[in-house]
N, C-alpha and C positions, 0 to 999 in steps of 0.2 A: 504494499499500499504505500503510495507516494504522494507528496504534497507538490503540486505544479503551480500553484499560485496562491497568493495571500493578500488580503486587503485589511486596512485598519483605519478606524477613526478613534482618536482618544484626546485626552487633555493636551497632548502635545501637538495635535492638528489633525488635518484630513489627509490621511495617507500613511503608508508604511514608513516612508522615509522620515518624516517628523518623529514618528514613534522610535524608530531605529536610533536617530541621533540623540533623542531625549534619554532612552534607556542607557546608552553608552556614556552619557555625560555624568551619571551618578547624581543628577539633581531630581528634584521633584516638581511635577506640574501641578500640584495641589495648591490651590490659591482661594482667596474669597470669592464666593459664588454670587452670580448676578441673575441666576434663573428665577429666584423667589426671594421674599423677604425673610431673612434669617433672624430677625429680632425675636427674642425670647427663647432661642435655641441655645444649647450648650456650645455648639460650635458654628462657625460661619464659613468653613472652607470645604472644598469639594474639588474632585477631578473634573472640572467643567470643560467641555469642548468649545473651542474658540469659534467665531463666526466662520461659516464656510467660504472658500474662495468663489468668486463669480463663475469660474469655469465649472465647478462641481454643480452649482445650482443650474447653470444653463444645460448641462449634460442630461439631466433627469427631468423629463417633460412634465411628470405628475408632481413635481415638488410641492407646489402650493397645497395640494390636497393631502399630503402625508404628515403623519405624526412625526415628532422628533426622532423616536427610535426607528421608525421606518426610513427616515432619511439617512441615518447612520448606516443602517443596514444596506441600502441600495448603493450608497457611495463605496462602502468597503467591498461589496459584492462585484461592482463594476471593476474596481481596481484589481480584485483577485482574478476575474475572468480575463482581464486584459493582460496581466502578468503571465497567466497560463497560456495565452495566445490560443483561446479556445472558442469555438462557435458552439453554443449549447442547443440551438434550434435543430430539432431532428435527432438529437442524441437521447439515449436512455439516461435521464439525468434526475436527480432529486435534491430537495432542499431540507436540511436538517439543522434546526435552530434551537438555541437556548435563550431563555428570557424570564424575566419576572414582573415587569411593570408595563411593557408595550405603551399604550397610549394613556397611561395614568396622568402624566403631566397635563395632557389636553382635557382629560375628564375633570381634573381639578380646576382648570381654567373655566370650563363650561359651568361647573357648579358655582364657582366665584361670581361669574357674570350673572347667573341665574338669581343668586341671592342678593346680588348688589354689592358684595365684598370687593369685587374688581369691576372696573369699567368695561364697557363694551356689551355687544349682543351676544347672548348664549346660542351660538349656531350649533345646530345638531351635527354639523360635519366634524366638530371637535370630538365626538364620540365614536367617529368611524373605526378607529384602531384601538378601541378599548380592549378588545380581546387579546389575550397574551400571544395568540398566533399571528397577530398583526405583521410583525416585521418579516418573518419567514414567508407569509403569504405574499407580501408585497414584493419580495425578491423573486418568488416564483413567477408572479405576474410580470414583473419587469424584465426578466430574463427569458420568459416563455419556457419555463420548466414544467413539463407535463407529467413527470414521474411522481413519486411519493413526496409529500411535503409533510414533514414532522415538526412538531414543537415540543420541546421538553421543558418542563417547569418543575425542577426540583431544588429551588432556591439556588444557592451558590454553586452547586454541582451541575447546574443545567448545561452550560457551555461544554463541559468536558463529556457530559453524558450524550449530548447531541452529536459530537464528534465520533464517540464510540458507536452510537447508532449508525452514522454513516459508514464507518469502517465494516460493520456487520452486513449492511445492505449491499455494499460492493462484494464482499466475500460471498454472500449468497447468490450473487449474479442478479440481484433485483434491480441494481442500476449500474451503469458504466462510470458515471461520473457523479460526485457529490459536492454540492455547495454546502459547507458545514461551518458553523460557528454560532454567533449570537449577537444580540444588540439589546442595549437598555438605556434609558434616559434618566436623568435626575427628575425626582418628583418629591413633593412635600410628604407623601404617604411613608416612603422609606427613609427620607432624611429625618423626618420627625420621630419616626419609629425607633431608629438606632439612637437618636439623641435621648429619647425617654428611656431607653434601656441602659443609658450611661456607658454604651460600648463604643464611643467615638473619641477621638483624640483632638482637642482643640488646636494643637500645633501641626497636625497632619500625622498620617499613619507612619509608625516607625517599628516595623516587624522585628522581633527578636531582641529589641534593645532592653536594657535593664529597667528603664523608667517609661516603657511603652504604656500608652493609656487608651489604646483603642483604634478602631479603623477610621477610614475616611471614604465617603461615598464617591464613586466616579461614574462616568457614562461614556458611551461610545459603542464600537462594533469591532469584532475580529472575525475574518472569514478565511477559511482554508478551502482550496479546490483539491479534492482527493480523487485519485484513480488508481487502478490496479497498474502495476509496473508494465505489464504486457500492453495494456491499453495506452499508456503514456509513450511507450516505445513504438507502438504502431502508428501513431500520429507525429512522431519525431519531437516530443515534448522533452523539456530538460528539467528533471525533478529538482526541487529545492531541498527536500528532506524525505525522510521515511517515517511512517507510523508503524511501529512494530507490534503494539498490543495495547490492550486497555483492561482495566479492572474496576469494579464497583462493589460497594457494601452499604450496610447501615449499622450505625452505632446501636440502635434499638436501646438507647439509654435515657435521653431527655429531650424536651421540646426544643430547647435552644443551646444547652451547654454541650460541648464535645465530651467524649469519654475521657476521663483524666489521664488514662494510660494509653490512649490512641488506639484502642482495640480496632475499631472500624477503619481508620485511616491505614493502619498497618496491614489489614486484610485487603483493602483495595489496592495498595501498592504491590503486595505480594501477588495477587491475582494478575495484576497488569504485567508484572515481570514474568509470570508463568505463561500468560497468553503470548508474550514476545519471545519466550524461549531465551530469556537473558538472566544471568545471575546478578545478584546485587553488586558483586565485585566489578562488573562491567560498566556500571553507571558512572558517568563522568561528572554530572552535577544534577541538582534538584531545583526546579522552579517551584518553590513552596507555595502553599495556599497563603501563608504569611499574612494574616489580617492585622496583626498588631494588638490583638486583644490579649489580655494576660492568660486567659485560659486556653484559648486556641493555639497559641504559640507553644505552650507547654505540652499540650496534647499532641501537637505535630512533632515536636522534638522527640517525645517518647516513642512515637511511631517510628521515626527515622532510626532511632536507636535500636528498636526491636527488628527492623527489616535488615539493616546494613551491619549489624553485629559490631565486630571489632573495629571496623574502619569508619563507623557512622560519625565520629567527630572529625574526619578528614575528608568527607564528601563536600565539595563546595556547594553552598545554598545561596540562592538569590531569591528575592521577593518583588515581583512586578507591581504589586499593589502599592508599595512605597512611592513609586514614580507616577502612577496614573490614577491611584485610588481603587476602591473595590467596585467593580463593575457588575456586581450581583449576579444575575443569571448569565451574563456575558463573560464574567471573569475567566472561567476556564478557557474560553475561545481566545480572548486577547492574550492571555498567558501562553497558549499554544502557539500563537503568532510570534510572541516574544521569544520563545524557545527556538523556533525556526530561525529567527533573526540572529540568535547567539551562534547557531551553527554557520550561518552565512557569514558572520564576522569573525568566526573561529575564536570567540571570546565570551565568557560568561559576564553578563551586565552587573555592575555593582548596585547594592541595595542603598538607596538614599536614606538619610536620617542622621541623628546626631546622638551622642551619648554612647557609653560602652555597651557591647553586646552582653546580654544577660549571661553571666558565667554559669549559672545553674542549668542552662540548656545545652551547653557543650557543642554548639554548632559552629561550623566553619563558614560564617557569613562572609560573602564577598563584598568588600567595602572599598570605596574611594576610586579605584581604577578597575576596568575590565580584566578578568583573568583568563589567560590564554587557554584554548582547548586544542587537544590533539585532534588531527583529521579522524573521521569516522566515529567521533564521539557519541555516546548514547546518554539521554536525559530522561528523567521522570518529572512530569508536570502533574501537580496535585490540586484537587478542588474538594473542600469539605464544607458541608452546608448545614444550616439550621434543620433540625429534625433528624440529623445523623446521616443524611444521604452523602456518600463519599464516591469520588471518581478519580482515576489516575490514568494517565497516558504515558506510554514509552515511545519516545521519538529518537530518531538517529540522524546524524549528518549524512549528506549524500556527495560523495566524490568531491568534484571541483565546482560545486553549485554556486559558490560565491562569485 
């Protein structure tokens, strides 16, 4: 299973290249948000996507009718398809998306206008993308994909599970090509919810740091084009990376808290490695779920210790959320894109933040500068969600793809 294209929208900008440069910089794109009024909230920051370039808006004819999450999804999908040099019309293709809020932002604006809390007319069009499947369906319509269209909504594991579903669909011969990933936009529902749970960091997400205080909400989209190697070779495509396997599990422990010993997380990683036929000793780095919440980081560190044994404290770890925020249902997708970019650059991206790494975790967190990767490296990308849903992907570098 190979990746032949990727696309992204993030707090670093519209496209893979802004994300690539931002991740390599070791800085954070988490800033004060302008999407809604944050007065009364514990935090005022988020991984907010900047305004789109005119060229992106002009390229998508249906732009004005789309919810923000749909716009993110279409822009990233267009970029991924262009990078893959792929014509989807007439191909046996499917879309596989993860998400959690879809058009919730637009629904909030509709209700605000309806009640008079916001200025403007409450147009029913604002409710058009309220369903969680909105972004994936919008991509299918835009690209004229007539195969299966799946939407996975398992909280923060959604994007990873959507990519896993795409892998299985190709393995079964259900589709030849999969447009896989996710999209989510900022909205008051999730922003206020995480603030009320006191699981956010007013200074911005700082995973695995000793004084970490929580996550930072982000928004955007991440898309991978997946094909079988035989299919990619048949059309002369140049793979960017390979997806070797996936695994999933459930903590079956608590509505919001992760298992303190990382039982479910360890099970998902172990199953992914088994599906890939890879031993823990072959893993060059981990793109961790790394939310920056005190409990999640401990749970994930314990899972890494259990899976990687004696070398667990020497496996380089990075956390994309410190750079772009937590993209909720899209987080596993944008982090899969970030993992592919690490392969293309031949280096693991550093994790932004300040303060010492928590010594009780014992992790080798990549800091300050990118850390060089050997050719052919293998990585694990993890996603662990509220409710105990867990997903892990095993990806590998591909030849001279850079």
